[in-house]
N, C-alpha and C positions, 0 to 999 in steps of 0.2 A: 466401478474406481472411479469413475473423474467427477461425477454425480458427487462422492460422497469426498472429494479434496474439494469441494467449490470450483473447479478449474476455472472457470468460467470469469470470475472473479482478477484471474490475472487481467485484466482488461486494466483493473485500476494503474499497476503499474510497469508495464510493459510499455505502453505510447510514450511513458517519462524517461523510461530506458534507451528508448527509439529519438525524444527528442536531443537529450546530455546526445548522441551520437551524431545524430547530423550536425547541431552544435559546432560541435566538437572540431567533427570533418571540415568544416567551412560546406556541407554538401549531401551529396552521397557518401554515406563512408566505403561502399564496394561488398559487393554480397556476400563474401569471406566476414566479415565483423558483422553485417545484421544478421549468417547465420548462425553468427557461436554467439551473439549477445543474446538472441531467442532461445537459444538452450541451454544459457546457462540462466535464463528467465527462468522459462518454464525451468528447468530441473531446482534451485532454486527455492521457486513456487512451490513445487511439488513436492522437496522435502518438508515445508514450512508447515502445510496444511495437511500433513500425514503424523505430524508429530503432530498436530495442533491436536489431532482424534484420538490420538494415544493418549499424549498427556491429560487429555479433559474429557478422559471418555467416564467415567464415574460423576462426573461433575454435573457433564450433561445428560447423565439416566437420571438426577433429581434434579432438574429442569424441564416443563412441561416443554417450551416452546423448543427446546432439541435431546429430547431420551427418541424421538422418532430417528434420529442420523443409528448408519451403518451400523456401528460396531453398541450404543448402545442396545438395535435393536438385535444383535447376532447378524445381520446378514456378511458381517464379511468379521477375520480372525485377526487378533492386535496383530500376530505374524506379521499376514498379509501387506497390513500397511505398513509394519515397522520397514519390513521389505520395500514400497512405495519409499517411502523415504530417505531409507538406504541410498535406493537408486538414481531418487531425485540430485542424490548429493553428489554422486559418482560424476551424474552428467553435467552438473555445476566445475566442478575441477577441471574434470576434460574439456571442457566449453573454454574458463580459466585460462589453463596451458595452451592454448590453442591460437589467443588471442593475443596476449604478450604477458610477459616474465611479471610486472605488476598484479596483472588481474589474478595471477597463480597465487600471488605472496598474499596480497587481499586476501583471497578468499575463504584459508581457516577462518577468519576474523570475519568475514560476513557468512559463515555458516553459526558461529558461536550468536549471534543474535539472533540468525534462522531458527534454530532451537532451544535455544534459552528464553528470550522475547514469551514466550505459553506461560511461563512459571509468574514474572513479572504482577498479575494482577492476582496472585495469592498472599501479597504481601507488600506494597502503593500502588497508591493509586493515580502515579504517575507509569502506570502501566498504554494510557494511549497515546502521550511520544515515543516510547520506548516501544510500541508497536508502527509509530511515523516513521520514528529516524531507521526505524529496521527494511522497511520498504523506499523508503528516501537511499538507502543504497542503489538502489537500483538506477536513481538518476549521475550518482557518483561513477556505481557502473562504465555503465553507458561510455560516459565521459571517461574515462581512462583505457576503455577499450578501444574508443579511438583514436585518444593522442598518446596515449604511454603515460602523461601524468596528472597529476590536478593542477587544475586555476583553477581562479575564482567561482565563474560560472556554474564553475561543478557541486559551490558550493551552497549555488542560489537553487540551485537546484532540489537540492538535496532537503534544505530549509525548506522551499514548500512543498514539497513532500510529504516532509516530517509533517507541516503544520495541517497540512490536504486530509490526511490521512488522523493526522491522532484528529481532529474537528471532526470527522461524521462519523472518527466510531466514536468519541462522548455521546452522539446521538443515539448512537446501534446500542450501547448499554443501555439506556434511556428503560428498554423497554425489560431490564430482568434485574431490578434496583432490590426488591422484595426478595427473591431468590439470591443472589450477590450479598443480600445483609443477611438472611441465613446462614447462608455456607460459609460465611468471613468475608466474600472476598470485595476486593477491592477495584472504587469504580470513583470519579467525582461526582455521579447522582450517586451511588450508594452510600457515598462518606458525607456529602450536603446538599444534595435534594435533586431531583430532574432541574428544573429550573435555571440551576448555578452552572449545570450539564450543558444546556444546551445554551447560554449567555459566553458562556467561556467556547461550544462548538464557533461562536461569533464571530469572536475575535480571532478564533484562530484563522476563517477560512478567508477572515479582513486580511491577515501577516501573510498570507499566502498570495489575496489579492496582486499586495505590495513587494514579494518576491518576485511574481510575475512580472510585473513592471519594472525592476528594476533588471529582470532578465531579457527583456526586450531591449531596456538600455544598452544594459552591457554589448550586448550580439547587434548591434544596430538595425532590430528588425526592421521593418516597411508594414504601412498602409494595414495591409491584411492583415498581420499582427494582431492591430491593436485593435481592430475589428474584431478579433476573436478574444481579446480581453474582456472588452467590454464585454462581451454574450459569456463569459465564463463568471465575470459578474454579477449578472443581471441572473443566473443558473443559480448563485450562492444562495440572492436573496430570492429565489424562490424554492430554494431546497429547503431554503428556512422557514417561511412559511407555511410549511404543510406542515409543522410541527408545535407542538408545544407544552407547558407543562398538563395540562385538562386532558389535551388529545395525540395519541400516538398513535394514531388509527393507518396514518399514509404512513409513518415511519422507512418500510421495505421501498417505496418509490421515492425515497430523500435520498434512501441508501444506495438504493442499485442505482436505477434509471438514473437518478440526474449525476451522480457523481461518474457513471460510467460518460456521458457526454460530458462531460467536463473536461475528461483525458484527451478524449478524440477528436476536441474542440481544441485542447492546445494543444496535439500534434499535429492536428492541417494549419494553425494557426502559423507553428514556428517554420513549416515546410511550406508554406506560403506566401509567408512573409521574408523571406531568405531574399538576398539581394546582389 
């Protein structure tokens, strides 16, 4: 079941929830907050990916790259995956309730995005940024979990996540251009071409680097943070060197491996950079 929803991809947004939480608390926020933020993230991510598998099951079945997933192959039933989505949403709401009133009040809005973003590729090529914005909720949620309110750094983290996730989703979508066009699905690559999509991804990741620099300045983080920031910039450059309009053979490395390292490096840099 966990393989069906790519549970390992939680590594993308979860570190940013911890980053926001640590910065908001000015250090260790306590096990209560850490535990319930983790539960909220796992629940929300599980709900989102289980919903994705149900909503996109017919699209996945017609795509050679995704036709081997659990629902198209009949390895899991739609009812089972729906129950998993409901359980994930339930866990997210319980965790939000245990954190603070603002988290609980905003949880339904988060759920709208977690469930709704899957449909956007059916009508707009802006879907990359809707996904990024939805993942960015993790950063904002981590902040209000520790602080109980919004502050400027929360929005900077949210923006950084939006452009970072949106950027590598622009790269990821390049492998499905022909299938998306055939199925009437929307992406920058399908609408404007792979070259344009890769350029847009570079712009997004440049904006991510700027946002992370602003965050370091806002939080007055120490030299170790800036070493980590330079490492992230280098990884962005490496990620984009792996793909081109003529060669997408290393796209999986660019998508999962490099971005997993980026998330963990930023988390370590923030924790070690606190003064």
